N, C-alpha and C positions, 0 to 999 in steps of 0.2 A: 504494500500500500504506500503510495506516494503522499508525503505530507509536506505542505509548504508552510514556512514560518516567516512572518514579517520581520525583517532584520532590524527595524527601528523599535518596534514594540515588544518583540519576542513572542507574540501571540500566534497560535496556530490558525491557518486559513483553510477553509474548505477546498478540496481539490477540484470542485466544479467551478471555482472562481480563479481569477488570475490577479497578480499584483502588477500594478503599473506605477512607475515612479513619476511624480509630478515635480518638474524642475522648479516651478515658481514657489511652491510652498515647501519644497524639500521634504516631501513626505510620500509614503506609498499609499495608493488607493486600491481597494479591493473591488474588482469589477466582475460581473457575470461574463462567462465566455461568449464571444460574439459582440460584446458591447465595446464602445470606444470612449475614451476620455476626451472631451471636447472643451477647449477654452474659447470663450466668446471673444472675437477679435476687437470689438468695440469696448468691452469691459474685461480687461485681463484678469481681474480678481474673481470672475465668475466661472465656475466649472459646471459642465453638464455631462451627463452620461447618456449616450444615445447612439444612433446609427449614422445620422447625417445632420449637418449644420446648414440651414437655409437662411438666406437673407430675405427679410420681410420688408419690401419697399415702402409700404404705407406707414409702418411703425418706425422705420429707420434703424432696425436692430436685427441681430441674428436670432433665430429660434431653432430648437432641436425638432426636426421633423422625421417622421418615419419613412416617407417616400418622396413626396413633392408637394408644392403649393399650387393650388388652383385658384384663379381669380373669378369671383362672382361679380359681374358688372352691374347687376341690378341692385345688389346690396352695397357694392363698392368696397368689398373686403376680400382678403385672401383666406382660403380654407385649406387646412392641412389634410392631405389625402393619404390614405394608407396604400400599401402595395396592392395593385389590382383594381383600384377605384378610379373612376373618372367623373368629371363634372359635366353633366349633360343638361340641356334645356328641355323642360317638360312643357309643351304648348298647352296642355289641359289645365295645369296648375299655374301657368305663367311665371315660373321660377326655375332656377337651376337646382338640380338635385344630384346627390352623389349616387353613382351607379356602380355596383360591384360586378366583376366578371362572373362570379359564381352563380 
């Protein structure tokens, strides 16, 4: 059985997680496998754990998104879409709806 130990704290870490060293805080961060440590370019003190960093043009800041941003022109805002989702116009409801491929 493989056991990971945090070199700074000496505590045991679950083998389903991984240790990532953060250079800014000089500390290790425990992340689930497949996740990334993301530092916001506009606010270097802010850390996020996620898959992707997307720039939100209306808010003027970066957000952590799962897949991509879709713009709803009727509401004038961006919507975070998950993998396999699309933003489509529904003529019966006269609005944009999120449609999944499933």
